[in-house]
Structure formats: C-alpha cells, structure tokens
N, C-alpha and C positions, 0 to 999 in steps of 0.2 A: 187308437194307434195299434198297428199290427204287432204281433209278438214274434220277435226274431227267434226265440228259443223254440217256438212251435214249428217254425219253418226249418231251421237248421239243427234243432236239438241242442241239449246242453253239452258242455265239453265231456261230461261223464258218458252221455249217450253216444257221442262220436267215437270216444276211445273204445267203448264196449263193442260198437259195430265192427271196428277194426279187428278186435279179438275174436268176434263171432266167426269170421272167415277161417281163422286158425282152428277154432273148435270144430267146424264142419270138416276140415281136413283130418283132424284127430279121429272123428267119428268114421270117416271113410276108411281108416286103417284097422277098424275094430275087427272086421271079418278076417283080415289077413293074419292078425296075431292070435285070434281065437283058435284058428285051425292048427297052430303049432303045438308040438308036445312041450313039456316043461324044459327039457334040455335044449330044444330048438329055440324056445323063447329066451332062455339064458344066453345062448350063443349070439342071438340078434343083439341083445343088450351089450355083450362084451365087444362085439364088432364095432358098434357105435362108440363105445368108450375108447377103444383103440384109435378110431378116426379122430376123436377130439384130442386125445393125448398126443397124437402125431401131428396135430395142427392141420389135418386134412379138412376137418369140418369144425365149425364153431358151435357153441351151445344153442344159438338161435337156429342154426341149420337143422339140428336134430330134435328140436323141441317137440314137434308133432309126434314123431316116432316114439320118443321116450315117454311122453304123456300116455300114448296108446298102450305101450308095454306096461307102464305102471298101473294103469287101470285094469288091464287083463290080470296082472299079478295079484292085485287087490281082490279081484273076484275069486281067484283060485285059492288065496290064502286066508282071507278074512270074510269072504261072502259079501263084501260091500263093493258096489260099482259107483264110480265117480259120476255124479250128474253133470250135465252140460255147464250149469252155473258154477260147479266146483272146478271144472276145467278153466273157466274164466278167471276164477280166484287164483288158481295156480299160475296162470300167465302173468297176472298182476304182481304176484310175489316174486316171480323170476325177474321181472323188470325193475325190482327194487322200489316198489310202491306199497301203499297200505290198502289191503283188501277189506272193505267194510262189508261184512256178511252178518245178517241177523242171527241171533242166538238160535241154536238148533240146526244150523245149516251144514254142520259137519266140517268145521274149520280144521280139526285135527287131521282129517283125511286129506283135505285140500293141501296142507303143507307137504305131504309125501311127494306130490308132483314136482314142486320146485326143489325139494331136497334131493330126490333121485337125479334130476337133471344136473344140478350144480355139483353133485358128488363126482361127476365124470372127470373133473380135473384133479382128482386124488388129493383134495384138501378137505379137512373136516368142515361140515356144515353144523352150525349151532342153532338149536331151537330153544328159545327162552320162554318160560312161563312163570306165573305168579307165585306158585308154591310147590313144595316137594311132592304133595299128593298128586297134583296134575302132571308134573314132570314124569313121575313113575308110571302113572296110569297111561299117559299118551305113548311113552316109550314101549310099554308092554303091549298095548293094543296094535301099534304100528310096526313092531319088530318083525312079524312074519313077512311083510312086504320087503323090507330092507334085506333080511337074511336070505330070502329067495334069490335076490340079485347079488348076493355075495358081499353085502355091505354090513359092517359091524356097527353095533349100537352101544353107546355109553350113556350112563345116567349120573349126573353130578348133583348129589344132594348133601344137605348139611350134616348127615350122619356119617359121611366118609371122612375118617380122621387120618387114615394111613396114606402117606405121601405116594407110595408106589401104586396103591389101588387107584388113587386119583389120576396119576399119570396114565395108567392103563385105560381109564374111562375116557380121558381127553384124547387119547390116540385113536379112538374109534372114528369111523367115517361119518357117523351121525351122532351128535352129542346133545342130549336133552338135559336141561337144568334150570335153576331159578336165576333171576336177575341178580339177586344178592350174592349168590354163590359164584357166578361168573365174574362179577365186579370185584369181590374180595379176593378171589384167586389171582386176578390180575395184579392187585396191590401186593399180595403175598409173594407173587413171582418176582416183584421188584424189591424184595428184601432178602432173597436167597443169595448164597455165596458160590453157587455152581450152576452152570447153564443146564446141567442134567436134571436139576431139581425143579426147573420151570415146568409148570403143567400146561400152560397155554403157549403153543408154539407159534400160532399165527391168528390173525383176525380176518378171515376171508369173507364168509357169507353168514349172516344171522337173520333168522325169522323170529320176530318177537310176537308171541301170542298174547292176547289182551294188551295190545300195544299202547292203548290210551292209559291203562292203569300204570304200566311200567315207565313209559316215556313222558307222561304228563303228571299223574297223581303223585308218583313216588319221586319225581324229579326235584321236589322241593327239599329233599333230605339227601345230602351227599353221603357217599360211603366213606366211613372213617375207620382206620385201624389205629388204636391208641395204646399208649403205655402209661403206667402210673407216674404222677409228679408228686413232689413233696408238698403236702398241704396238711395243716393240723385239723384233726377230726373235731377238736373242741370248738373251732371256729363255726362249724355248721350247727353244733348244739346251741351255742350262744345266740346265733342269728335266729334260730327257731324260737328260742325263749322270747326274744324281742318281738318277733313277728306275731306271736300269740297275744302280746299285750297291746298291739296296735288295733285301732278301730277302723272299719271300712266306712268311707263317706257315702251316705245313701240318701240324704234328704234332697228331694227334687225341688228346683225353683219353678217359678211360673212358666218359664220357657222350656221346661222339660229337661234342663241340663242339671248335672250334679252340683250341689253346693259343697265346694271343696273345704269350707270351714267347718263342715259337720263331721269330719273324721280325719284320720291320719293318712289314708291313701285311697286312690280311685282305681277301680278295676276296669281295664279296657278289654272287654271280652272279644271284640272284633279282631284285635291284633294279638290276643293272648298276652297282655302286658299289664304291668302295675306302675302307677305314677304316684310317688310319695308326695304328699302336700307339705307346705311350710310347717304346719303343726306336727306332722309326722316326723319330719327331719329333726325338729327340736326334741321331740319325745325320744326318738331313737338315739340321739346324741347323749341324752341323760342316761338312758338304759345301758348304752355301751360304755359310758363314762369317758367320752371324748369331746373335745371342743368343737371340731369341725369334721363331720362325717365324710366330707368330700375332699379332705386333705389327701395328698398322695399316699402317705403312710397308712391311711384308713381305707384305701381303695378296695381292699378285699372284704372289709366289713360291709361297705355299701353294696358290693356285688352279692355277697352271701345273703344279706337281708332281702335284696330284690328276689333272689331265687327262692328263699324260704317263703316269702309272701305268695309267689306264684304257686309253689308246692301246696300251700295251705288253701288258697282261694281260687285258683284257676284249674289246676290239674286234679281230676276226680278219680278216685279208686273205682275199678270196674268199668271205667269209661276210657280213660287215657292209659291206665296201667292196671295190673293185678298184683296181688302179693301171693307168691307161690313158693313153698319150701324156703321161707325166710329171705326171699329176694323180691325186689321190685322189678317186674318185667313189663316192658312197653307193649301196649296193644296197638297194632297198626290200624290207623283210622280208616284206611281205604279197604283193607281186606278183612278186618275184624280178627286177624290172627295174632298170636303172641310172637313178638320179635325177640326171640331168645338170643342172648349175646349182644344185643344192641343196647346202648345206654344213652340217656339224655346227656348233653355236653354242658360245659361251663358250670359244673357244680349243682345243676338242677336235680340230677339223679340222687346225689348225696342228700339234698334237702328233702326229697321224697322219702329216702331211707330213714332219716331222722323222724319225719312226720309219722311214718308207719311203725317206728320202733323196731326196725330190723337192723342187722349188722351194716354199718356204714363202710362201703368200700372206697378205696383210694380214688381221688380225682384223677382224670386221665389227660394225657397230652397227645395231640395228633402226631402219629408216626408216618402215616401215609393216607392220602384222601383223593377222591375223584368224584365228580358228579356222574349220574347215569347218562346225561346228555353227552359228556365228553368221552365216556367209555364206549357207548354204542356208535359214536361217530368215527371211532378208530377202524371199524370194519370196512373192507373194500366195498361191500354191498350190504345194505340194511333194508329189510322189508318187514311188514307187520300185518297182523290180522286182529279184528275185533268186531263186535256188533255195534259199537258206538264210537265213531271217530269224527263224523262230519262236524259236530259242535266245536271240535278243536282243530279243524283243517288248517286254519291260519297259522296256529302254533307249529303244527307238523311241517308246514311249508317253510316258515321263517327260520326255525331252529334246526330242523333235520334235513331240509330240502326234500321232504317226502310228500308225494302227491297222494290224496285219498280218492279211491274209486269205489263207488257203491255198487255192489253186485246184487242183481234182483234175486228174490227168494225162489226156491224150487217150486213151492206151493204157496198159494195166497194165504196171508196171515188171517186166521179166523178168531184170534183172541179179541175180547171186548175190553177196552181200557176205559173204565168209568171215571167220572169227575171226582176230585177230592172232596171229602166231607170234612168240614172244620167245626170243632167244638171249642167252647170257651176255655175249659181247663183240662189238664192232663188226666185227672181222675175220671171225668165224664167221657173222655176219648177212650180210655182203657175199658170202661164199662161197656161202651158201644162195641168195641172190638170183641169182647167176651160174648156179647149178645149175638153178634154176627157169626162168630165161630160156632156157637151153639146151634144157630139156625142152619148153617152149612153141614154141621156134623149130623144133624137130625136126618138129612137126606143123603148122608154118607159121601158128600163131595169132599175130596181131599183139599186141605188148605195149608199154604206155606205163609207163615207170619214173619215179615221182615222187621227187625228192630235195629236201632242205630248204635246200641252199645250192649255190653255184657250185663250191665246193671239193669237196663230196661228189659232185656230178655228174661232176667231172673224175676223181675217184678211181675211180668206177665205170666211166667211159669207158676208163681204163687197164686195168682188170681184164677188161672185155669184149674189148678189143683183143688182150690177151694170149691169151684163149681163142679168138681168131679168129671172134668173133661179130659179123657186120656190123650196124652200128647208126648212128643219127643222134643228135647231141647238141644240145639247145636250152637255152641259158642267156643271161644278159645280155651275155655277151661276143660272141655271134654272132646277136643278135636280128634282124639284117638278113635272115636266111634263114627267119625265123619262119613266114611264110605257106606256103612250099613244104614245110617240115618237117611242119607241122600237117596239110597237105593229104594227105601220104603216110603219116601215122602209123597210119591204119586199113587200109592195104593188106596183102594176104596176106604173112606172113613179116616184116613191119616191126618193128624194135626201136627205140624212141625213149627216150632218157634226157633228162629235162627237170626244171627247177626249177619253182617256183610259177607261172612264166610260162604254162605249159600248163594251169593249173588253172581259169582263169576265162574265160568268154565264147568259148572256142575250140570250133569245131564239127568233131569228127573223124567223118567219114562212113565207114561200112563197107558192103560189097556182100553179096549173098546167099551167095556162096561163103565169105566170112569168118564170116557168121552161122552157117553150118552147122558151122564149126570151134569155135564157142563165143563168137564175137564178140571185141571188144577186151578184153584182160586188163589191168587197172590194178594195178600193183605199187608200193605205197608203201614207201619205205625208212626212213621216220621219221614219227612223228606230229607234226603242227604244234602250236603252243601253242593254236590255236583249232580247235575241232571243225568249224567251218564250212569251213575251208580243206581239211580232209581230205574233207569231203563234196563240195566242189567238184571235187576230184581224182577221187573215185569217179564223180561225175556225168558225166565224159567218156565213160563207157561206158554202154550200155543206154539210149540216147536213143530216144524215140518207140517204146517197146516192143521195141527191139533186144535180142538176147541179149548177155551180157557178164559179166565177173567182176571182183571187186576183193578185194585182200588186202594187209594191211600186215605187213612184216617189221621187227621192232624188236629193240633190244638194251638191256641194262641200262646201257650207256655212252652212250645217246642223251641229248641235253641235257634233254629234257622229263622223262625218268624219273630222271635223275641229280639234277636240281635240285628237281623238284616231286613226283616219285613217292614213294609211301609205301614203307616197307621190306617191306610185305606180299608184293610180287612176289618180292623177293630171298629172303625166308624160304621161300616156296613152292618156289622153284627149288632151294634148299639141301636142303629136306626131301625132295624127290623125287630128290635125288642126280643132277641133270642133268649129263651128261658133255659134254666138248667137242664142238661141232658139233650137239648135240641141242637141241631147242626144246620149249617148252610152248605148248599151244594150249587156251584155255578161255574161256568167257563171263566168268568171274569176273575173269580177268586183263584182258580187254578193258574190263570195267567199272572196274577199278582205274586203267587208263590214262585213261579218260574222266573219272574223278574228279580226276586230276592236271590235266587240261585245264580242268575247271570252276574249280579253284583259280586257275589263271593268268587265265582269263577274268574272274573276279571281281576279281582284283587290277588288271587293265587297266581294268575298268569304273570302279573307284574313281579311278584316275589320270585317266581322261577326265572324270569328274565334277568333280574338283578343278580341272582345266585350264579347264573350262567355267565353274565358279563364279568363278574369277579373271577369265576373259575377259568374263563378263557385266558386271562392274563396268567394265572397260576399254571394253566395247562401248557403254555409255551415253555415255562421253566421245567415243568414235570417231564415233558417229552424229551427235552434236552438232557436232563439229568438221567432219565431212565435209559436213553440211547447210549450214553457214555457208560452207564452201569452195566448194560448188556455187553459192552466191549470188555469191561474189567472182569466179568465172570467167565469170559471165554478164554480157555487156557492157551489158545493160539495167538491171543492178542499180545503184540510186542509193546510193552509198556515203557521200554527204555527211552524212546523218543519223547514221550510225555514227561518223564522224570527230568530229562535234560532241559526241556523247555521250561518247566516249572523252576528248576534250579537256577536257570539264567534269569528268569523273571524275578525270583527272590533276590538274587545278588543285585540286579538293577534297582529294585526298590530300596534295599539297604544302602546302596551307594547314594541314591538321591536324598534319602533321609539324613545321610552323613555329609551332605553338601558336596559330595564328589560328583561333579558335573563336567561334561566335556567342555573344553575351551575356558574353564575357570582355572585361575592360578592355583597351583597345588598348595600354596600357603593358606588358602581359604578352606582346605579340606578339614573336616572334623574327624581325624583318625581315631581319637580316643573313643568317640561314640561308635564308630565303625567296628573297632576291635571288641568293645563290650557287647554290642548287639550280636555279632557272630558267635562270641563265646556263649552267650545266653541261649541263642537259638540252636546252634549246631555243636556246642561244646568243642569248638575249634580254636586253638591258640595262635594268635598273630602278634608280632612285636612291631611297635611304631617304627623302629630303625629300618626294618626290612621293607617298609612300605613308603617311607618318607621320600625317597628319590624317584619314585615311579610316577609317570604321567597317567592320565585317565585310562587309556587303552591298556597300558602295561599293568596297571593296578587291577583292573577288571579281570584280565587274562590270568594274572598270577593267583588271585583269590579263587577264581573258578577252577583252575587246574589243581590247586591244593585240595579244595573241597571234593573234586571228582576222584583224585588219587586216594584220599582218605576213605571215601565211600566204597570205592572198588576194593581197597585193602580189606575192609570189614566184610565185604561180600565174597571175597576170593575163596573162602572155605566151602562155599556152596556150589553145587552143580547148576548149570544155566537154567534147567527146568525148575529147580527148587527156588532159585533166586527170583525167577519170574513170578512164581506162585506167591512167595512171601511179599514181593512188591505189590502185586495185585490186591492181596488181602488187606495189607496195611492201608493202601489207597482207598479200598472199599469202605473200611471202617471210618476213616477220616471223612470221606464223602457222605456216608450215611448220617454221621453225627452232625455235620454241617447242614445237611438237608432237613433233619429233624428240628434243629435250632431255628432254621429259616421258617418252617411250618409253624413253630411256636410263636414266632414274631408275627406271622401272618394272622394267627388266631387273635392276637392282641389287637392288631390293626383292624380286623373285621369288627370287633366289638366297638371300637372307636367310630367306625363308619356307620354302624347302626345308630349310634347316638347322634351323629350328624343329621341323619334322616329326620329325627324328631325336631330338628331346627330347620326342616324343609330345605336342606342342602343335599346335593347329589354326592 
C-alpha cells in the first residue's frame, strides 16, 4: 500500500513549507538592514511600530521586516545571528503554537523574534520559565536586543518583596519571570483594596519556555494562597503516636496480592495512598479511645491518622522534602528544586513536621486558588517552546488548543543514545555507575550523572568520595552554586552529580578537546516517571551537532520498575540466570521500561484532566467574582445602584419569609416576624400599628423608603467621594469573607469527591 505521508508529507512538513517561504523573504531583507547605521535601523523599527499602532499595518504585514531587524540588532548587540530554523521557531511562536526545538537549538534567542514583533502594540509581553535562575539569565542575555530597540525589560522573581518594585517590573515592555510568580501575583492582585496596587494590568501574549514542564508536569498542583485555620496541634501529635503503633500489611498471597489480615494498613504506592484494614480500624479506635473512628465527631481523627501514615510510610525525607532551618520544605519532583513557601495541604505538612520533630505550623485554609491551565488560558495569545512536546501533543491540543510543530535542528544530532543497562539490585547498579565513571574519568571525558532525588545524589556522592573520584554535586540543598557548577560541567575530566535541576534549560558548553574525547557523557541512574524528563537529561549533551553519549543504568529496585514495571523484565533476568553484578542490555528491555513510563503518564494525564474539570466549574465563579471585585476597587465605580438593588432584594426576601405576598389577604401577614427580622438585621424599629392597614405594594414602598432615609441620614455627614469609598471597602470585605467561606466549603467537597472515586463513582 502506498504511503500518503511520503507523497504529501505530514501536516508538520506542510506547515513548515509555508513558513519557509517567509524565511526566504526575511533572508532577502538581510542586506538592506545590514547597510543601515544604528540610528537608521532604530528609525526603521519605530516607523513600523507607528504603522501598527495607527492600524495602517497588522503584525502579520510587518513580520518579515521585524524579524530581519531583530536578527540584525542581535548580531550587533550580542554577536549571535538567528539561524533559519530559529526564524521558523519565531513564526510558530507568533502564531500562538508550540515550537518543539531540540535542546541546544537556542530557544532563548528564538523568543526575541516573537517578543519584539508582539511588543509593537504597546502591551507587555510575558516570558515564563521554570525557575528564577533561568528567568534572570535569559533576561540579562537578551536585554541588549530589546534595549537597542527602546524596549524596557522587567524580571519578576521570588526575591522581590516591595510592591512598588514589582509594579515597576511588570510595567516593562518585556517581562521575564517564573510560572509560580506570575500565577501567585494574579491571585494576590485579586486580594488588594485599590486598583493602583494591582501588578498585572493585562494578559496579552505569553511565551512559556519549557512549556511541557509548566503546562503538563506542574499542572497537577494548583496554585493556592492560604491563611491559618483553627486546629489543635495536639491532634497531630496524637495521630502520629497512633500511626507509629500500626503495622504495615506485607505478607504476599499466592496471587501476588497483599494479605490484608497480616497488618493494620496497606500502602498504595501507585496513587500515594494508605488504606486502613479492618484490623487497623479496630486498633486505632482502641488507641484513640473512641467507639467509631468514622463517626462524624471523629472525622478529624480519621483524617489526621491518614495523613500521619502517609507522612511516615509514603513521603520520604530528601526525596519528597528536606528539613532546612527547622522547617519542612517541599522538593519539586519535576525540577528537583526547593519549593520555598509552598506547603502540602489538608494537614499533611503538619504530619511531616511532627514526624521530623520540627515546629508544627498552623493548618491552612484556601483564600485564593487557580490551576496553571486556567491561568495561562486567560491570555489573549499563548505560545510555548520546549525540546520535548510531541509525546503530550494530544493534551496540548485538548486542553490549551495549542498545536505542536517540530522544528528541524540546525545541525544533525551526533549524540549516541545507548540502550539501558539493567541490574538486579540498587547496590549493584551504583557499583556499576562508579566503575563507569572511573573508566570515563581515566580518559578525562566529562560526565554528568543524573539522579532522581537528593537522597540518591548524596548516596552516590559518598561512593565517589570513597573511591577518591573528584566531583561536584548539584541538588536543591546547594542551589546557590548552580551557575558555577553548570559552567564547569563540560570541562575536561569534570564529574558532576545532579538531580533534575540540571535537566532543563541549562547550557553545558564543551570545547574542541572534549569533543575529541567523545563529548559530554550523560549517565542516568534511574528512569523518571516521564519520558520527557529523561530526554531533557539526554539533551544536555550533543547540542548544536556536538559529539556526546547517553546511557541509563537501572535496577529492579528502582521505583518506576518496582511499582509500574511488568514482570517481563524480572522473568527475562531469571531465565538468563543473571549473576550478581551482571546486567542485561537489549532494546526489548528499554521498550518495557518505556511502556511502564507510558502507564504513569496516562495516569497523570487523567489526574490533570479531573483537576481541570473541577477547576473549570470553580473558574466560572472565580472569573465572575474577580470581575466584580475589579469594579469595587475602582474608585470611579458607582456602587449606589448595586446597593439599591441589594436593598430591594433583601426586603423582598424578608417579606416572603414573613408571608407578605402579593394578592394574599393582609390578615395572613406575619407582621411580628417581619418587625423582629428587620430589627435584628438593620436595627430599624417598626410598629405593627403603622403597618397593619397597608397592602402589599404600600407596605413594601413604606419599609423601603424608611430604610433608605435612615441610611442616607447616617451617611449625610460624609462627602460623596468618602461615602463611595466606605461603601466599596465594606462591600469588598463582605465579598472576600463570603468567597473564602465558599472556597473552604469547596475544599471539603473536594475531599468527599476523592472518596467517591475509591467507590468507582465519578
């Protein structure tokens, strides 16, 4: 059967062909702009900007000229010239799509093309990346291009605490920052009491660097701003005491399932959950001294016990969190960085604090929240760049309406990706890693060793130290030295042990001497749950046609293979009679590992979809509340009409509750209740005699007029501006309290929904 793709090309090829014509046009302008002086080049840019602002031309009309100008400015200010493939990437970004470019293809420079073009409409363009280090580095490196063209550059990082400084950064034409900072600033903006205090004025165009990390990996965790709630610290201590006395069920039956009668609870590692058995419930009831652990009044005991068991048996120190300066700090599982200021919710953080014997901080309640999905979908135009997006193309299309286009590399990739080596135990694997590092170190070839957690990086650090192999270690505990460690990782003879921190956005440069030795060797010590993160690690070598190698050393004790791997690998190893220290290497095994990763990716996709389905409902409410809130913080907003409407609605509801209904005989009215309610709510006195003879319309009008007169009398001492401000602020406070209470009820509802899923109900 003939291959249609071979005749017509894939959709990706057809789209790129269209763009290639535009690239030819950009190249044809190169001589024209090269011949101009600096001031003539700037004048050409300002003329095009004026044409766009006056609506004489659209952004698409001026794309080729602006790209050619930006390329020329880059040559003059940074010494870097955009390759043709980078021009392709820039067009993809401008069209609001995802540009998939292999690592080392200069995505930071690509972004400048779409940024300069879209800045012509005089609205800030936001560039989002995964951490403060990359945001500052990219802004610093690209600033000369923007400044030459009269564009200001802002950097929004977590260390900016002053409100005025933050407003200044956001007012720049081009703003670099992290996803967390942009998201939290949006939530904080919707908690301020004056429109001048809002830092984000609009959401026009955003380019998300490492788009798969931000819009996929981190999309499982919503952004939450929380405040303390009243909870007794002693409850966490007691739950921890009980948790320590319960035994895990571990005896396996013939069919390889857990015998639940062999212990008090079962650990579900796949879903990071704990299931308490019948025995466990009885034992817990005795230890807590209650008759029924699941009675309504004991709900907090059951909940705290569940969190204490998770803290003790699922969440691991130096993997999921670290203890630093008497605090439990979360380690981001995708970036390997410390998530300062973030806390696990629903009492889990407190349970970890009790476990680690540090000060237990108060449990928190949601004051404002949003998912990354809904935050980034607020922008008029959203685009992204990454080296690894095709595996998630369906998700980008379904959730963000984003198309992924793969851009060819500037030079052919020369890196050799070797098959995985699999060992029986972790200790054998680590010994093999040390042997391989010694072998590479002997010939002075630099090696970057990727580990899945801080704990594993430190275990390997001890082994290498014992073997007297000189090396650097990079993890969340010493991130301050990140820039210098990365800078030296490609030097001759360098050995660097790193967590996922070194997997994204970092540029490891190698010289010709190292190239001749085989380039940088990437040695992975464990497969991550996501194939993309493995590919990101591989991508640190072989950038821009450099030589390089990559290989993963695995063991049957690795989390991924232990929890999600099929028994196929174990069976093969047993059949081959693999002895201690020996390994197997085959394409079939590598495929089996990738299938395990696909299982996990699919599970995480479902969890992100559920989170989004839930947040889509909440988002309609959030948008409505925040829009009204924006009106209230605007000093020009006339609140009088709103107060009149609410006053009328209030009186209508009180009349209905008092049985004062149109067309009903006045003898049926419950005037006693009506008088008492208004007295309680408004401190307004009415007498039954003055109301008795009135019909429905007269009664309603009379009460309304008295209430209005009384209110106006109280407010008469104030100037109109003062009155408007006081009314707006009181309304804001009431609205914020009601919204927080609503979010608190939603948190409770969410927990209940989670329990329904265990019963296989949607």
